[in-house]
Structure formats: structure tokens, C-alpha cells
C-alpha positions, 0 to 999 in steps of 0.5 A: 500499499505504500508503494501505490501511495508513493507512486501515486504522489509522483503522479500528482506532482507533474499535474500540479507543475503543469497546473502552476505552469499553466496559471503562469503563463496564463498571467504572462499572456495577460500582461503581454497582451497589456502591453501590446494594447498599450504600446499601440494606443502610444503608437496612435498618438505618435502618427497623429502627432506627425501626420497631424502635425498637432501637439501630444496633448491634442493627439490624446484628446482626438483619441479620447473624444473618438472613443468617448463618442463612439463609446469604444475603448481607446485601445481599440480606437487606436 
């Protein structure tokens, strides 16, 4: 019986390791997704500044206004 219990514990450890690795990767993926969407907003502000020849504050205001008027998240507008 002790051998069975010992083998059973060994079988459960990889599952626990896989579950914790899955959770770690899920959290990392969520963080990377946030970084990418934030980067897109910053890129669009830069594009508006260059192409529209407007100051950064006005570019932010333009993106925010479109976001609010269309009821769309800022990151989606960008």
C-alpha cells in the first residue's frame, strides 16, 4: 500500500507543476496583451502628432473624443 501511495504522489506532482505553469503562462500572456494594446495607443498618438502636425496633448484628446463619441475602448480606437 505504501508503494501505491508513493507512486500516486509522483503522478500528482507533474499535474500540479503543469497547473502552476499554466497559470504562470496565462498571467504572462495577459500582461503581454496589456503591453501590446498600450503600445498601440502610444503608437497612434505618435502617428497623429506626426501626420496631423499637432501636439501630443491634442492627439490624446482626439483619440479620447473618438473613443467617447463611439463608446469604444481607447485601445480599440488606437
